N, C-alpha and C positions, 0 to 999 in steps of 0.2 A: 281169980284174983289178979293175975298178970295183966289181963285186958283192962281191968279197972284202973290199975296204976298207969298203964300206957295212956288211956284216954284222959285220965286226970292230968298227966304231964302235957298232953297235947292241948288241953283246955287252958292250963296255966300259960303255956307258950303263946297261944293265940291271944289270951287276955293281955299279956305283956306287949305283944306286937300292936294290938289295938290301942292300948294306952299310949305307947310311944308315938305312933303315927297320929293319934288324936291330938297329942300335945304339940307335935310339929304343925299340924293344921291350925290349931288354936293360936299358936304364936305367929303363924303366917298372916292371920287375919286380924291381929290386934293393930292398933294405930302404929305402934313401933315397927311391926312387921311390914305393914303396908308402906310406911315411909322408907324402909329399907329396900323394898321392891321398886319403889319409884326412883330412888337414888340409883339403884343398879340399872334401871331402864334408861335414866338420863345419862349415865356414864357411857352405856353402850351406844346410845344415839349420838352422843357427842363424839365418841371415837369414830363411829361410822361416818359422820359428817366430815370430820377432819380428814379421814382417808379419802373420801369422795372429792373434797376440794383439792387435796394434793394431787390426786390422779387427774382431775380436769385441768389444773394449772400446768402440770407436766405435759399433758397431751396438747394443750393449747400452745405452749412454748415450742414444742416439737413441730407442730403444724405451721406455726408462724415462721420458723426457720426454713421449712420446706418451701413455703410460699415466697419468702424473700429470695431464696436461692433460685427458684423458678422464674421469678420476675426480674432478677438482677438488681434488686434494691440495696443489696449490701455493698455495692460499689465496685 
């Protein structure tokens, strides 16, 4: 009798996990979920691109200063 109750409880637990994960996957692939994923990807790409541009601009300004100092263009 104890084994049956144990396995029944395990089955109920597994069914609950499957239902919850299935609902998450279902919501992920609805139009609203896909739109959310695209918005998140756009925000991440925008952030990455901003960081990249800032880093390149900083490095470019630093290198320009080095070249001006090396060539004596600053006066």
